[in-house]
N, C-alpha and C positions, 0 to 999 in steps of 0.2 A: 745823291740819295742819303738821306738822313738815317743815322743808325742809332736805335735806342737800346739801352741796357736795362734790363729788368730783372730783379731777383728771382730766383727760382720758387720761393715761397709766396711770391707776389701772384695771386690767382689771375691777374691779367696777363702774366707771361704765358702760361699755358694757353689761355683762351687766344691771345694774339697770334702764339706760334701755330695752333691749329689753323687758325683762319688764314694765316699767310701760306702754309704749307698746301692747303686746299687751292689757294689761289696759283699756285706754282711758284711762290717765293722761295729764296735761299735764307735759312736761318742759323744761327751757331748756338751749340749748347754743350754741356758737360757730358762726358760718358765716362766709363769705368777706367778707361785708360788715359786719354787725352782729351782736349776739347774737340769737338767736331762741328763741322758745317755741312749741312745737308739739305735736302728737298725731297719731294714725292718722287719716288722711283719709276713710276709708271707714266710720268708726264715728260715726253722727250724735251719740250720747251725750257721745262724747270731745270732739268738736268744740263742743257746747254746754258743755261743761266749760271748754274754752279761752277761750270769750267770756266766761265768768263770772270766769275767773282774771285776764282783763285789764280787766275792767268795761267792755267792748266792746259797743256797740250790736249787736243780732242782725241788724240790717239793713245792717251794714258788712262786707262780703266779707273773707274770710280768703284770703290767697295760698295757692297749693300748690306744695311742693317735689317734685321727681322726681329719681330717681337716674341716669337717662339719658334721652337724646332719644327712643329707642324707648318711653318710657313716655306720651309725650304723649296718644296715642289712649286712654289709661286714663282721662284726666281731661277731654279736649277733643275736640270734633267739628268737622268741617269746617274743617280745618287748611289754610291755603293754602299754596301753594309757598314764597312768601317766608319764612312762620315757619320751614320747615325750613332756609332759606338762613341766617336769623338765628341759629337754634340752631348751625348748623355753625360760624359766624363767632364767637360770643360765650358759647357753652355749652361746658363749665360756666362760669359766671362771673356777673357783675353785672348780668344783663339779664333783666327780667321781661317776659313776652309774655301779653297778654290775648287770649283765644281764647272762642269759643262753648263752653259747657259740656256735657260728656259726661252723658248721662242717668244712667249709673252713679255719678257723683259726688253725694254727698248735697246737696239744696239749701241745707242749712244753711251748708254751707261757702262759698257764694257770696251769701249774705244772700238767698235766694231768687230771684236775678237769673240771668240767662241766659248770664252770662260767667264765666269764671275766669282768675285771674292765675297764670301757670306760671313757675317757673324752676327750673333745674338749677344747684345750687351748686357752688362748686369749693372743698370743704372735707371732708377725710375723715369727719368725725364724723358730720354728717347723711347723707353717702352710705352709710357703714357701717350706720347705724341702719335706713335705709330699705331696703338689701339683706337686712338681717337680718329685717325684718317683712314683707317682700315686699309693701310699699305705699307710697304718696306720703305724706307730711306736710304737714297743714293747719298752716301756720307763719307767723308774723309777727314783728316785733320784740318783744324781751321786757321790754316796759315797760307800766305801767298806760296805758290809753288816754288819750291827751293829754299824757302826761309825756315827759320825754327819752329819747332812744333810747340804749341801753346798749351799751358797747363792751367791757365786763369783767364776769366773773362778779360782782364785787363790787357792781357798779352794778345787775345784775340783782337781787341780793339785798336791796337797799337798798329796791326797789320790789316785788318779788314773793314775799319770804320769807312763809311761812305760806299761800301761796296755790297751791304745787304742791311735789310731793315731791322733786324732783330737780334740781339745777343743775349741768351739766358744766363745770368750770373749764378752758378750753383757753387761757388768757391774754388777752392783746388781741386783738381781731378785727383780722385783717390789713388789712381793708378801712377800716373806720371811718366808710363811709358807706353809705347805702341803695342798692339796686339801681335802675337807670333803668327806668321802666314805658312800654311802648309798646302801644297798643291796636290790634290787627289786626282787631277785630270790626267795625269801622266802614270806610268807604271815603271819602276817603282815610284812612290810618291816622293816629293821634294820638299825640303825645308828652304823657304825663299827668305824668310827674317824671323829672328829669333827675338822675342819680345817677354810678353808677359808669362807665357807659358815655355817652359825650358825644354830643350831637346830630349832630355832622358824621359820626361814624362810623356812625350808623344810616342817614345819608342816602345812603352808598354803596349801599345796597340799597333805601331807601324815600325817593326822590327827592322824591315829594309828601307828604312827613311834615308834618302840622301841629302846631305848638307850643301847647298848650292849658293851660300851668301857670298 
């Protein structure tokens, strides 16, 4: 497969990305944390292609990006009040929230598990793409499984060229670090990874948060 890299300000970049996503293809793009690689979250074959592109084990769940907080029920169920409070405080931004998976979300996205990791990114490119296809993106960092996380399109190409048709080059990732991951599917909630949002910021709403990193 030939991989094309297009600058984010090239109108063809967004047009091609929309077309490829609707076709169930996998693409790479900048986010507010690191570069991501993703596909249409409601197309199981597309998600399978994403696993293959990354050499990612099928048992390892893929996070989901949404365009707005109102889209949470499309991918998650039994959403607690504190999840909406966290979303109001930290979305769009670098916080990923783990919630029970909605039945409509293909099981392959979550590695056949019962939870889904959800985030609303603070970056115009993934938001534009999701609004265009009217669907969330199954998306994770744009690296081969186990390899360094990329913060530039060139770093993405070094690992992923030949594995996906399009990389959107939006310059250096503004965040440069992954999102923080908090699991609200358990009681008490658990901090699974510290990243863009610090633990002390979360404790304002989650005083009983347990750090399990």
